[in-house]
C-alpha positions as CSV (number, residue, x, y, z in Angstrom):
1,X,-68.2,14.2,21.7
2,X,-64.2,12.9,19.8
3,X,-64.5,10.6,21.8
4,X,-67.7,8.4,20.3
5,X,-67.0,9.9,16.8
6,X,-63.8,7.7,17.3
7,X,-65.2,5.1,18.8
8,X,-67.9,5.0,16.3
9,X,-65.7,5.0,12.9
10,X,-63.9,2.1,14.4
11,X,-66.5,-0.3,14.8
12,X,-67.9,1.6,11.4
13,X,-64.3,0.2,10.6
14,X,-64.6,-3.2,11.9
15,X,-68.0,-3.9,10.4
16,X,-67.0,-3.3,7.2
17,X,-64.2,-4.7,6.5
18,X,-65.1,-8.1,5.9
19,X,-67.5,-7.3,3.0
20,X,-64.9,-5.5,1.6
21,X,-62.3,-8.2,1.8
22,X,-65.0,-10.4,0.2
23,X,-66.5,-8.2,-2.3
24,X,-62.8,-8.3,-3.3
25,X,-62.6,-12.0,-3.4
26,X,-65.2,-12.5,-5.7
27,X,-63.0,-10.2,-8.3
28,X,-61.3,-13.0,-8.5
29,X,-64.0,-15.8,-8.4
30,X,-66.0,-13.5,-11.9
31,X,-62.1,-13.4,-13.2
32,X,-61.4,-17.3,-12.7
33,X,-64.9,-17.8,-14.8
34,X,-64.2,-15.6,-17.4
35,X,-60.7,-17.5,-17.9
36,X,-62.8,-20.7,-18.3
37,X,-65.1,-19.6,-20.1
38,X,-62.3,-18.3,-23.0
39,X,-60.6,-21.7,-22.8
40,X,-63.7,-23.6,-23.2
41,X,-63.5,-21.3,-26.4
42,X,-60.3,-21.7,-27.0
43,X,-60.7,-25.9,-26.8
44,X,-63.5,-25.6,-29.3
45,X,-62.0,-23.5,-31.4
46,X,-58.4,-26.2,-31.5
47,X,-60.8,-29.2,-32.1
48,X,-62.3,-27.6,-35.0
49,X,-58.7,-26.8,-36.3
50,X,-57.4,-30.2,-36.3
51,X,-60.5,-31.5,-38.1
52,X,-60.2,-29.3,-40.4
53,X,-56.5,-30.4,-41.0
54,X,-57.6,-33.9,-41.0
55,X,-59.4,-33.4,-43.8
56,X,-57.3,-31.5,-46.1
57,X,-54.6,-34.2,-45.5
58,X,-57.9,-36.5,-46.3
59,X,-57.9,-34.6,-49.7
60,X,-54.0,-33.8,-49.7
61,X,-52.8,-38.1,-50.3
62,X,-56.1,-38.5,-52.4
63,X,-54.8,-36.4,-55.2
64,X,-51.1,-37.8,-54.1
65,X,-52.1,-40.9,-54.8
66,X,-54.2,-40.2,-58.4
67,X,-51.6,-37.7,-59.4
68,X,-48.9,-40.6,-59.1
69,X,-51.5,-43.2,-60.7
70,X,-51.6,-40.8,-64.0
71,X,-47.8,-40.2,-63.8
72,X,-47.2,-36.6,-63.2
73,X,-44.3,-37.0,-60.8
74,X,-44.3,-32.7,-60.6
75,X,-47.5,-32.5,-58.9
76,X,-47.4,-36.1,-57.0
77,X,-44.1,-33.6,-54.9
78,X,-46.4,-30.6,-54.4
79,X,-49.2,-31.9,-52.9
80,X,-46.5,-34.3,-51.1
81,X,-44.8,-31.0,-49.8
82,X,-48.5,-29.8,-49.0
83,X,-49.4,-32.8,-47.2
84,X,-46.6,-33.0,-45.1
85,X,-47.2,-29.0,-44.2
86,X,-50.8,-30.0,-43.4
87,X,-49.4,-33.1,-40.5
88,X,-47.2,-29.8,-39.1
89,X,-49.8,-27.5,-38.9
90,X,-51.6,-31.1,-37.3
91,X,-49.3,-31.6,-34.4
92,X,-48.8,-28.1,-34.0
93,X,-52.8,-27.8,-33.3
94,X,-53.5,-30.3,-31.3
95,X,-50.2,-29.7,-29.2
96,X,-51.8,-26.6,-28.5
97,X,-55.1,-27.7,-28.2
98,X,-53.5,-30.6,-25.1
99,X,-51.8,-26.6,-24.0
100,X,-55.5,-25.4,-23.8
101,X,-57.3,-28.3,-21.9
102,X,-54.4,-28.3,-18.9
103,X,-55.2,-24.6,-18.4
104,X,-58.7,-25.0,-18.2
105,X,-58.3,-28.0,-16.4
106,X,-56.2,-25.5,-13.9
107,X,-59.1,-22.7,-14.0
108,X,-61.5,-25.2,-13.3
109,X,-59.5,-25.7,-10.1
110,X,-58.8,-22.4,-9.3
111,X,-62.4,-21.6,-9.3
112,X,-63.6,-24.7,-6.7
113,X,-61.0,-23.4,-4.4
114,X,-62.4,-20.2,-4.7
115,X,-66.2,-21.4,-4.1
116,X,-65.0,-23.8,-1.1
117,X,-63.0,-20.4,0.4
118,X,-65.7,-18.5,0.4
119,X,-67.5,-21.4,1.8
120,X,-65.2,-21.7,5.0
121,X,-65.0,-17.8,5.0
122,X,-68.4,-17.0,5.7
123,X,-68.5,-20.4,8.5
């Protein structure tokens, strides 16, 4: 009787092992998809920040020109400093967006590879 129970236990384990392993793989797929959504959200936010910084730069340029035209050099210097800060900020945002797009591409590759692995493992 013990032998039958042992054989049954081994067979049950052998049958359930692939399912357990595939369930663990699906957690990896879910995590990769979650990362893709997160990266998309970050890229959208970065684009929005770049647009906002571009608008600020245009406004600061106008103010500098207007101040120079009116002869207010102190205010023109202040606006020029703000303009430089906005340009630096935009460069940082563009760099950040580039990194986020690279992460997004890598995460999409991971999802495709996971899908391919699940297709191959079911054959």
